[in-house]
C-alpha positions as CSV (number, residue, x, y, z in Angstrom):
1,M,57.3,87.0,137.9
2,D,60.8,86.7,139.4
3,C,60.7,82.9,139.6
4,P,63.9,81.1,140.1
5,S,62.2,78.0,138.7
6,D,59.0,77.2,136.8
7,L,55.8,79.3,136.9
8,W,52.5,77.6,137.6
9,S,49.0,78.8,136.9
10,Y,45.5,77.6,137.9
11,S,42.1,78.9,136.8
12,T,38.7,78.5,138.6
13,A,36.6,80.5,136.1
14,E,34.0,77.8,135.7
15,I,33.2,77.7,139.4
16,S,32.1,81.3,139.4
17,L,29.1,80.6,137.2
18,T,27.2,78.6,139.8
19,A,28.6,79.3,143.2
20,E,27.9,82.1,145.7
21,G,30.8,84.6,145.8
22,S,32.3,86.7,148.5
23,E,31.1,90.2,149.4
24,S,34.4,91.8,148.4
25,A,37.6,91.1,146.5
26,D,39.6,91.1,149.7
27,E,37.2,88.5,151.2
28,A,37.6,86.3,148.1
29,L,41.4,86.5,148.4
30,A,41.2,85.7,152.1
31,L,39.7,82.3,151.2
32,L,42.9,81.3,149.3
33,T,45.2,79.3,151.5
34,P,48.7,78.0,150.7
35,E,47.1,74.5,150.4
36,L,44.7,75.9,147.7
37,G,47.5,77.6,145.8
38,R,48.0,81.0,147.5
39,P,51.3,82.3,146.3
40,A,54.1,83.0,148.8
41,G,54.7,86.5,150.0
42,D,52.5,89.5,150.9
43,P,49.7,90.7,148.5
44,E,49.4,94.3,147.1
45,V,46.9,95.5,144.6
46,E,48.6,95.7,141.2
47,F,45.6,96.7,139.2
48,E,42.0,97.5,140.1
49,T,38.7,98.3,138.3
50,P,35.2,98.1,139.8
51,D,34.9,94.5,138.6
52,R,38.4,93.2,138.7
53,V,41.3,93.2,141.2
54,V,44.8,91.8,140.5
55,Y,46.8,91.1,143.6
56,L,50.6,90.8,143.3
57,F,52.5,88.8,145.9
58,G,56.1,89.7,146.7
59,D,58.8,89.2,149.3
60,A,60.8,91.7,151.4
61,E,63.5,92.0,148.7
62,G,60.9,93.1,146.1
63,S,60.8,89.9,144.1
64,R,57.4,89.2,142.5
65,L,56.4,85.7,143.5
66,G,52.8,85.3,142.4
67,R,49.6,86.9,141.2
68,V,45.9,86.3,141.9
69,V,43.0,87.7,139.8
70,V,39.7,88.3,141.5
71,I,36.6,89.3,139.5
72,R,33.1,90.4,140.4
73,M,30.2,88.4,138.9
74,P,26.5,88.9,139.5
75,N,26.7,86.4,142.4
76,G,29.8,87.9,144.2
77,W,33.6,88.1,144.0
78,F,35.6,85.1,142.8
79,M,39.3,84.2,142.4
80,V,39.6,83.2,138.7
81,T,43.3,82.9,138.2
82,T,46.2,82.1,140.5
83,E,49.8,81.9,139.4
84,G,53.1,81.7,141.2
85,C,56.6,80.5,141.3
86,A,57.0,76.7,141.7
87,P,58.4,75.6,145.0
């Protein structure tokens, strides 16, 4: 990350074991709001496999501001890790 201050991280892996997930990785990402820890900036796919998508958030200057990892479980797609620059 290109953080001018501290980096924060949050994991929701335990939730994905019992909840119903989203139909796609993009739908799971769309549920993440700034109030729930969505990093600043616009997301792009940084890495993708059939069961995992890593979204990288950046600004217009090309600084990397955050990352969200979404995985596919038997019960749908879930955000499992969110990290970003501290405000």
